[in-house]
C-alpha positions as CSV (number, residue, x, y, z in Angstrom):
1,M,-22.2,-2.1,-5.1
2,P,-20.0,-3.9,-2.7
3,Y,-17.7,-2.2,0.2
4,V,-14.2,-3.8,0.6
5,L,-11.5,-2.7,2.6
6,R,-8.7,-0.6,1.2
7,H,-5.2,0.5,3.1
8,A,-4.8,4.1,3.1
9,G,-0.5,3.6,3.1
10,S,0.0,1.1,0.4
11,G,-4.1,0.9,-1.3
12,E,-4.3,-3.0,-0.8
13,I,-7.3,-4.3,-1.3
14,A,-8.0,-6.9,1.7
15,A,-8.5,-10.5,0.6
16,C,-8.7,-13.8,2.2
17,I,-9.8,-17.7,1.6
18,Q,-14.0,-17.9,1.1
19,K,-16.6,-20.0,0.0
20,N,-18.1,-19.6,-3.3
21,V,-21.7,-20.9,-4.4
22,Y,-20.8,-24.2,-4.7
23,D,-19.1,-24.2,-1.8
24,F,-15.9,-24.5,-2.8
25,D,-12.6,-22.8,-1.6
26,Y,-11.5,-19.7,-3.7
27,F,-9.0,-16.7,-2.5
28,G,-10.6,-13.2,-3.6
29,V,-11.3,-9.8,-2.4
30,K,-13.8,-9.6,0.6
31,Q,-17.1,-7.4,-0.4
32,W,-19.5,-6.3,1.9
33,E,-22.9,-5.4,1.0
34,D,-23.0,-2.7,3.7
35,E,-20.6,-0.2,4.9
36,G,-21.7,-0.5,8.2
37,Q,-21.5,-4.1,8.3
38,A,-18.0,-3.7,6.5
39,E,-16.8,-1.4,9.3
40,A,-18.4,-3.6,12.2
41,D,-16.6,-6.3,10.6
42,K,-13.3,-4.9,10.2
43,H,-11.6,-5.5,12.9
44,A,-12.5,-9.4,13.2
45,F,-11.6,-9.7,10.2
46,L,-8.3,-8.0,9.6
47,E,-7.1,-9.9,12.4
48,S,-8.5,-13.2,11.4
49,I,-6.0,-12.4,7.6
50,G,-3.0,-11.7,9.9
51,Y,-3.0,-7.7,10.0
52,D,-3.2,-5.6,12.6
53,N,-4.4,-1.6,13.0
54,P,-7.6,-1.6,11.3
55,R,-7.5,1.9,11.6
56,N,-4.9,2.1,8.7
57,W,-8.0,0.4,6.5
58,H,-11.0,2.4,5.2
59,T,-14.1,0.7,3.7
60,L,-14.1,2.1,-0.3
61,L,-17.3,1.6,-2.4
62,M,-15.8,-0.4,-5.5
63,K,-18.1,-1.3,-8.5
64,E,-18.8,-5.1,-9.1
65,E,-16.9,-5.2,-12.1
66,R,-13.7,-4.2,-10.4
67,V,-14.5,-6.2,-7.7
68,K,-14.0,-9.4,-10.1
69,L,-11.5,-7.8,-12.4
70,C,-9.4,-7.7,-8.6
71,N,-10.2,-11.6,-8.4
72,V,-9.4,-12.4,-11.8
73,R,-5.5,-10.7,-11.1
74,L,-5.6,-12.6,-7.8
75,K,-5.6,-15.7,-10.0
76,N,-6.9,-17.9,-6.5
77,D,-3.4,-17.3,-5.6
78,P,-3.1,-16.2,-2.0
79,S,0.7,-15.3,-2.4
80,R,-0.8,-12.4,-4.6
81,R,-2.1,-9.1,-3.5
82,V,-3.9,-6.4,-5.5
83,S,-3.9,-2.5,-4.8
84,L,-5.8,-0.3,-6.3
85,S,-3.5,3.4,-6.6
86,G,-5.4,6.7,-5.8
87,D,-5.5,7.3,-10.0
88,G,-7.7,4.0,-9.7
89,Q,-5.0,1.9,-11.2
90,L,-4.6,-2.0,-10.1
91,A,-1.2,-3.4,-9.5
92,V,-0.3,-7.5,-8.8
93,H,2.6,-8.0,-6.2
94,S,3.5,-11.4,-4.8
95,A,2.6,-11.6,-1.1
96,S,6.9,-11.5,-0.5
97,Q,7.0,-7.9,-1.8
98,R,6.5,-5.0,0.0
99,L,3.5,-2.9,-1.0
């Protein structure tokens, strides 16, 4: 199961522009296969997508199906953000909305 980064306050799941297996760009949830690698990459990754204060972000083990559902909800649109509430509900917001 992959690891993702979740903001402690807002529940936002970190997403960015990435390359798929066909070398096409897409906007989706950033995931790691190893928790240690996610922690090691966290600071530089968050900085690269415009977030500071990595202490507010935590690694979260997420089923691959949920990651895919997050990506579907993002609709390959960088102006969208997906968040995961404490009770496991997914919500989508525009980047202009405060989470």
